[in-house]
C-alpha positions, 0 to 999 in steps of 0.5 A, spaced: 500 500 500 502 506 497 501 513 501 501 519 497 500 526 498 498 531 493 498 539 494 496 545 489 496 552 490 490 557 491 489 563 486 495 568 485 497 574 481 494 574 474 491 566 475 484 568 478 483 560 477 489 556 479 489 551 474 494 546 478 488 546 484 483 545 478 487 539 475 488 536 482 481 536 484 480 532 478 485 527 479 482 526 486 476 524 482 480 519 478 484 516 484 490 513 483 488 505 484 486 501 490 493 500 492 494 508 493 492 512 498 491 519 495 491 525 500 490 532 497 491 539 500 490 546 497 497 550 499 496 558 500 501 562 496 504 564 502 511 563 505 509 563 512 504 558 511 508 553 507 513 553 513 507 551 518 503 547 513 508 542 510 511 539 516 504 537 519 503 534 512 509 530 512 508 528 519 500 527 519 500 522 513 507 519 513 507 519 505 512 515 501 511 521 496 509 528 496 507 531 489 506 538 489 503 541 483 503 549 481 501 553 475 506 556 470 504 562 465 510 560 461 509 553 461 506 549 454 507 542 457 506 538 463 513 540 466 517 536 471 522 539 476 528 536 478 530 540 484 528 545 489 533 552 490 534 555 497 536 562 495 533 568 491 526 569 494 525 576 493 518 576 490 512 578 495 507 573 496 499 573 497 500 577 504 505 582 501 511 578 505 517 575 503 523 572 507 528 577 510 533 572 509 531 571 502 532 563 503 528 557 505 533 554 510 538 558 513 545 554 512 541 549 508 544 546 501 543 551 495 539 545 491 536 539 493 534 534 488 528 529 488 530 522 489 526 521 482 530 521 476 525 526 472 528 525 465 526 517 466 519 519 468 519 524 462 522 519 457 517 513 459 511 518 459 512 521 452 513 514 449 507 511 452 502 515 448 500 520 453 495 525 450 499 531 453 507 533 452 511 532 458 518 536 459 523 537 465 526 543 468 531 544 473 529 551 475 522 552 479 522 559 479 524 562 485 517 563 488 512 559 492 513 553 487 520 553 488 520 555 495 515 549 497 519 544 493 525 545 496 522 545 503 518 539 502 525 535 499 528 537 505 523 534 510 522 528 506 529 527 504 528 527 497 521 523 496 518 529 493 516 532 486 514 538 483 509 538 477 508 545 473 502 545 469 500 550 464 494 555 465 487 551 463 486 551 455 493 553 454 493 548 451 490 542 455 483 541 459 483 540 467 481 533 465 487 532 460 491 535 466 489 530 471 490 524 466 497 526 465 498 528 473 495 521 474 500 518 469 506 522 472 505 520 479 504 512 477 510 512 473 514 516 479 511 511 484 514 505 480 521 508 479 521 509 487 519 502 488 524 499 483 530 504 486 528 502 493 535 501 497 539 505 492 543 510 495 543 517 492 546 524 493 541 529 494 544 535 496 548 540 491 552 545 496 
């Protein structure tokens, strides 16, 4: 039995409707199969809320994997983020706040990588006949997406993933994005199971 948590973000900036949250709600309807427990949460676009919410999510559910989903106005594919970054957070959140230190974790590594090889996930999905294109990125944007991802990677020792989706209708519907998220997560879980016991270096100084 797998235990899997999924989080997505509330509306922010020009995104009056956050495609990531709509897609995750559609995914919740689809489910991931009988052997996988799916827990879904909406994350405020606020640095301080992330710092308080994420530890409780990890502690409460003890998930094998946490997948965060965010919207990117620049994305035209479903984009798998390989790593989270510690520094460079200068953009104000929905509460007009940003960390004075401009970082997630003072003294933490500059970058933390997911235990999941996103290139492998991407190649498998793009050759699977999935109706949605998938790509890989190593820069989640130095805003709440990147901040959340780094924090989650730190808390979960790399057992986290971040997926950026494009806005609804540009070009995919909520249903198409949900189907893509389902395929992405199942592929990630399979890869984690296959690599169980392998020691990976997650931190870049």
